C-alpha positions as CSV (number, residue, x, y, z in Angstrom):
1,M,106.0,103.8,65.3
2,V,109.3,103.5,63.4
3,A,112.4,103.2,65.6
4,N,115.8,104.2,64.5
5,A,119.6,96.2,66.0
6,K,120.5,97.4,69.4
7,T,124.2,98.3,69.6
8,K,126.8,99.2,72.1
9,E,126.4,102.8,73.2
10,S,127.8,104.9,70.4
11,Y,126.4,108.3,71.3
12,K,125.1,108.9,67.8
13,K,124.0,112.5,67.4
14,I,120.4,113.2,68.6
15,K,118.1,115.3,66.5
16,S,114.7,114.5,67.9
17,I,113.2,113.6,71.3
18,L,109.7,112.5,72.2
19,V,108.6,113.1,75.8
20,S,105.6,110.9,76.8
21,Q,103.9,113.7,78.7
22,P,101.7,116.8,78.0
23,E,103.6,119.9,76.9
24,P,104.2,122.3,79.9
25,S,104.0,126.0,79.5
26,R,107.5,126.4,81.1
27,S,110.1,123.8,81.2
28,P,113.9,123.2,81.4
29,Y,113.4,121.0,78.3
30,F,113.1,124.2,76.2
31,E,116.6,125.1,77.3
32,L,117.9,121.7,76.0
33,E,116.2,122.4,72.6
34,E,118.0,125.7,72.3
35,K,121.4,124.6,73.6
36,F,121.8,121.4,71.7
37,K,119.7,122.2,68.7
38,V,117.3,119.3,69.1
39,K,113.6,119.0,68.4
40,I,111.5,118.0,71.4
41,D,107.9,116.9,70.9
42,W,105.4,116.2,73.7
43,R,102.7,113.5,73.6
44,P,100.9,111.9,76.6
45,F,100.9,108.2,76.1
46,I,98.2,107.8,78.7
47,H,95.2,109.8,79.7
48,V,92.5,109.9,82.4
49,E,88.8,109.1,81.7
50,E,86.1,109.7,84.3
51,V,83.8,107.0,85.7
52,T,80.3,108.3,85.1
53,E,77.9,108.9,88.0
54,K,75.6,106.1,86.6
55,E,78.5,103.6,86.7
56,F,79.6,104.7,90.1
57,R,76.1,104.4,91.6
58,K,76.2,100.6,90.8
59,T,78.9,100.2,93.4
60,R,76.5,101.4,96.1
61,I,79.2,103.6,97.6
62,R,78.2,106.9,99.1
63,P,81.1,109.2,99.8
64,D,79.2,111.0,102.6
65,E,79.0,107.7,104.6
66,F,82.8,108.0,105.2
67,N,84.4,110.5,107.7
68,C,87.9,110.2,106.4
69,V,89.2,110.5,102.8
70,I,92.7,109.4,101.6
71,F,94.0,111.3,98.5
72,T,97.0,109.9,96.5
73,S,97.0,112.4,93.6
74,L,95.5,115.5,92.2
75,N,93.3,113.4,90.0
76,S,91.9,111.6,93.0
77,I,90.8,114.9,94.4
78,E,89.3,116.2,91.2
79,H,87.2,113.1,90.5
80,F,86.1,112.6,94.1
81,F,84.6,116.1,94.3
82,R,83.2,115.8,90.7
83,M,81.4,112.6,91.8
84,C,80.1,114.3,95.0
85,D,78.7,117.1,92.8
86,E,77.1,114.8,90.3
87,M,75.6,112.7,93.2
88,R,74.5,116.0,94.9
89,I,76.5,115.0,98.0
90,K,78.1,117.5,100.3
91,M,80.9,116.2,102.6
92,S,80.6,117.1,106.3
93,M,82.7,119.9,107.6
94,E,84.1,117.4,110.1
95,T,85.6,115.2,107.4
96,R,89.3,114.5,107.8
97,Y,91.5,114.4,104.7
98,F,94.8,112.5,104.4
99,C,97.1,113.4,101.5
100,L,100.3,111.7,100.5
101,T,102.1,115.0,99.8
102,E,101.8,118.7,100.7
103,A,101.2,119.6,97.1
104,I,98.1,117.3,97.1
105,A,96.9,118.8,100.4
106,N,97.3,122.4,99.0
107,Y,95.2,121.4,95.9
108,L,92.4,120.6,98.3
109,Q,91.9,124.4,98.8
110,K,90.1,124.5,95.5
111,F,87.4,122.3,96.9
112,I,87.0,122.7,100.6
113,L,87.4,125.3,103.4
114,Y,90.9,124.4,104.3
115,R,91.5,123.8,108.0
116,K,94.8,122.5,109.1
117,R,93.3,120.3,111.9
118,K,91.2,118.6,109.2
119,V,93.9,118.0,106.6
120,F,97.0,115.9,107.1
121,Y,99.9,115.3,104.6
122,G,103.1,113.3,104.3
123,Q,106.3,113.5,102.3
124,R,105.5,110.9,99.8
125,F,104.4,107.5,101.3
126,I,101.3,106.4,103.2
127,Q,103.6,105.5,106.1
128,D,104.4,109.2,106.6
129,L,100.8,109.6,107.7
130,S,100.9,106.7,110.2
131,N,100.7,108.9,113.4
132,S,97.7,110.9,112.0
133,L,95.9,107.9,110.6
134,M,96.2,105.9,113.8
135,K,94.5,108.7,115.8
136,Y,91.4,108.2,113.7
137,K,91.5,104.4,113.1
138,D,88.9,103.5,115.7
139,G,85.3,104.5,114.9
140,H,86.1,106.0,111.6
141,K,85.5,104.8,108.0
142,F,88.0,105.7,105.3
143,I,87.3,106.0,101.6
144,L,90.2,105.8,99.0
145,P,89.3,107.4,95.7
146,C,91.3,105.8,93.0
147,S,91.6,104.8,89.3
148,N,91.3,101.4,87.7
149,L,94.9,100.8,88.7
150,G,94.1,101.2,92.4
151,S,96.7,102.2,94.9
152,L,98.5,99.1,96.0
153,P,100.9,100.5,98.6
154,V,98.1,102.3,100.4
155,V,95.7,99.4,100.3
156,K,98.4,97.1,101.6
157,Y,99.1,99.5,104.5
158,L,95.4,99.9,105.4
159,K,94.8,96.1,105.3
160,E,97.9,95.3,107.4
161,N,96.7,97.8,110.1
162,N,93.1,96.7,110.0
163,F,91.5,100.0,108.9
164,D,87.8,100.1,108.0
165,F,88.2,101.3,104.4
166,Q,86.7,101.2,101.0
167,E,88.4,101.7,97.6
168,A,86.3,103.8,95.2
169,M,87.2,103.7,91.5
170,M,86.2,107.1,90.2
171,Y,88.4,107.4,87.1
172,R,90.4,105.3,84.7
173,T,94.0,105.6,83.4
174,V,94.0,104.3,79.9
175,S,96.4,104.2,76.9
176,S,96.1,107.1,74.4
177,D,95.7,106.5,70.6
178,L,99.1,107.0,69.1
179,S,98.3,105.7,65.6
180,D,99.4,109.0,64.0
181,L,102.9,108.4,65.2
182,S,103.2,105.1,63.2
183,D,105.5,106.5,60.5
184,I,107.4,109.0,62.6
185,T,111.0,108.5,63.8
186,Y,112.5,109.8,67.1
187,D,116.1,109.4,68.3
188,V,115.0,109.3,71.9
189,L,111.8,108.2,73.7
190,V,111.3,109.4,77.2
191,F,109.2,107.5,79.7
192,F,108.0,108.3,83.2
193,S,105.9,105.3,84.2
194,P,105.3,101.6,83.3
195,L,101.9,102.8,81.8
196,G,103.8,104.6,79.1
197,I,105.6,101.4,78.1
198,A,102.3,99.5,78.2
199,S,100.7,102.2,75.9
200,L,103.7,102.0,73.5
201,Y,103.1,98.2,73.0
202,E,99.4,98.5,72.9
203,N,99.7,101.0,70.1
204,F,102.7,99.3,68.4
205,P,102.8,95.6,69.3
206,D,105.7,95.0,66.9
207,F,107.8,97.9,68.2
208,Q,111.6,97.3,67.8
209,Q,114.1,99.6,69.4
210,N,116.8,99.4,66.8
211,E,118.9,102.6,67.3
212,T,116.3,104.6,69.2
213,R,117.6,105.6,72.6
214,I,115.3,105.1,75.6
215,A,115.2,107.3,78.7
216,V,113.4,106.2,81.8
217,F,112.5,107.9,85.1
218,G,112.1,105.7,88.2
219,K,112.7,102.1,89.1
220,S,109.3,100.8,88.1
221,T,109.6,102.4,84.6
222,E,113.1,100.9,84.4
223,K,111.7,97.4,85.2
224,A,108.9,97.7,82.6
225,V,111.4,98.6,79.9
226,L,113.8,95.8,80.8
227,D,110.9,93.3,81.0
228,K,110.3,94.1,77.3
229,G,113.9,93.3,76.5
230,L,114.7,96.9,75.6
231,T,118.0,98.7,76.3
232,I,118.0,101.7,78.6
233,N,120.3,104.5,77.5
234,I,119.4,107.3,79.8
235,K,118.3,106.9,83.4
236,A,117.1,109.1,86.2
237,P,117.1,109.8,89.0
238,T,120.7,109.1,89.9
239,K,123.1,110.7,92.3
240,E,124.6,112.7,89.4
241,C,121.4,113.4,87.6
242,P,118.4,113.7,89.9
243,S,116.1,114.9,87.2
244,M,115.3,113.7,83.6
245,T,116.4,117.0,82.1
246,M,119.8,116.7,83.8
247,A,120.2,113.1,82.6
248,L,119.3,114.2,79.0
249,R,121.7,117.1,79.2
250,D,124.5,114.8,80.4
251,Y,123.8,112.4,77.4
252,L,123.5,115.3,74.9
253,Y,126.9,116.6,75.9
254,K,128.4,113.3,74.7
255,S,126.1,112.7,71.7
256,N,125.9,116.2,70.3
257,K,129.4,117.5,71.1
């Protein structure tokens, strides 16, 4: 990838932005395109690949031997029930499901007969579920469907509280092939996770920022960018700009005035 030597913020006019996510059907980014006359492209820098049933069977883990399941994402739900189907396993009606957020819990309705007394959810962190989890700690086995990256905060919590649990890798998060972008220039690159930065350097080991502005969302993404010696020009969430689109809008008001 061609990048546009790092300089003090000059708010040079922006003409193009690359967002490292799939293109949504509706998005406030489209309003930015119209208002500031910029071109916004979408390209996921990472993607999910399934672990095959044959691979998973080698772990000797059977989901139906667990009476509690912890879901950390929509992907974890999809691949858990995919694996159950492929293994011809049906989860008991008495299974308890613990979800990090309400959105994840609601997604469960696609796969189970949703009963509130069987489904528990938090606001964002595993600690939000402490009261519910502790009720079922004794005499219950927990399974944690996850990717190759695992779920470190959840595992840490379960270990510290001596839960009987098993991680089960059912899918992988891997870098996408971005070789077709090698000769394309963007004024802004937008990242939402450290994995996006890892993918950038996996595809373009000699990447240099030059005049390209970098936008980051979240502390972990910010750290990944700084660890690579890059300059962050646009950051969210902040008190003034809780979303990435707001942060981009604020910057564009200065760069494209």
